C-alpha positions as CSV (number, residue, x, y, z in Angstrom):
1,M,19.7,-0.6,0.8
2,K,17.5,2.3,2.0
3,T,17.7,3.3,5.7
4,D,14.3,3.0,7.8
5,N,14.1,7.0,7.7
6,E,14.2,6.6,3.7
7,I,11.7,4.3,4.2
8,R,9.4,6.0,6.7
9,V,9.8,9.3,4.3
10,E,8.7,7.3,1.1
11,G,6.2,5.5,2.9
12,M,4.4,9.0,4.3
13,K,4.7,10.5,0.6
14,V,2.5,7.6,-0.8
15,L,0.0,7.4,2.1
16,F,-0.5,11.0,1.8
17,A,-0.4,11.0,-1.9
18,N,-3.3,8.5,-1.9
19,M,-5.2,9.7,0.9
20,D,-6.5,12.8,2.7
21,L,-5.2,14.1,5.5
22,V,-7.7,12.8,7.9
23,D,-7.6,9.0,6.2
24,A,-4.2,9.1,6.3
25,E,-3.8,9.9,9.8
26,K,-6.6,7.4,10.7
27,F,-5.0,4.5,9.3
28,I,-1.8,5.5,11.1
29,S,-3.5,5.5,14.3
30,I,-5.6,2.3,13.3
31,I,-2.2,0.6,12.5
32,L,-0.8,1.6,16.0
33,R,-3.5,0.6,18.0
34,D,-4.1,-2.7,16.6
35,R,-0.9,-4.1,16.4
36,F,-1.3,-4.7,12.8
37,D,0.3,-8.0,11.4
38,Y,0.9,-7.1,8.1
39,T,1.8,-10.4,6.9
40,K,-1.5,-12.2,8.4
41,W,-3.3,-9.3,6.3
42,S,-1.6,-9.8,3.1
43,Q,-2.1,-13.4,3.4
44,K,-5.8,-12.7,3.3
45,L,-5.8,-9.7,1.0
46,Y,-5.9,-11.5,-2.4
47,E,-7.2,-14.8,-1.0
48,G,-9.6,-16.3,-3.6
49,L,-8.4,-14.8,-6.4
50,T,-6.9,-16.8,-9.4
51,V,-3.6,-16.1,-10.7
52,R,-4.9,-14.4,-14.2
53,E,-7.2,-12.1,-11.6
54,L,-3.9,-11.3,-9.6
55,S,-1.8,-10.6,-12.8
56,A,-4.5,-8.5,-14.3
57,K,-4.8,-6.2,-11.0
58,A,-1.1,-5.9,-10.9
59,M,-0.9,-5.0,-14.7
60,K,-3.8,-2.5,-14.1
61,L,-1.8,-0.9,-11.3
62,R,1.6,-0.9,-13.3
63,N,0.1,0.6,-16.1
64,S,-1.5,3.4,-14.0
65,K,1.7,4.3,-12.6
66,K,3.2,4.5,-16.0
67,S,1.0,6.8,-16.9
68,I,1.6,9.3,-14.0
69,V,5.4,9.2,-14.5
70,K,5.1,10.1,-18.0
């Protein structure tokens, strides 16, 4: 099990690897300001998608991650 600090560091690496500095900082600010509820947000994130569509998105993401690791 990872420590809170390890999770924070890993999260920041992912955030900054996928967003430029300004957008990443803005994202953090929005999360802190809006008392973001991840559970409610994630329930709506894939609303309306079929299982097949969701699976296709997951496979596409998985395959893109594999190509980065190689």
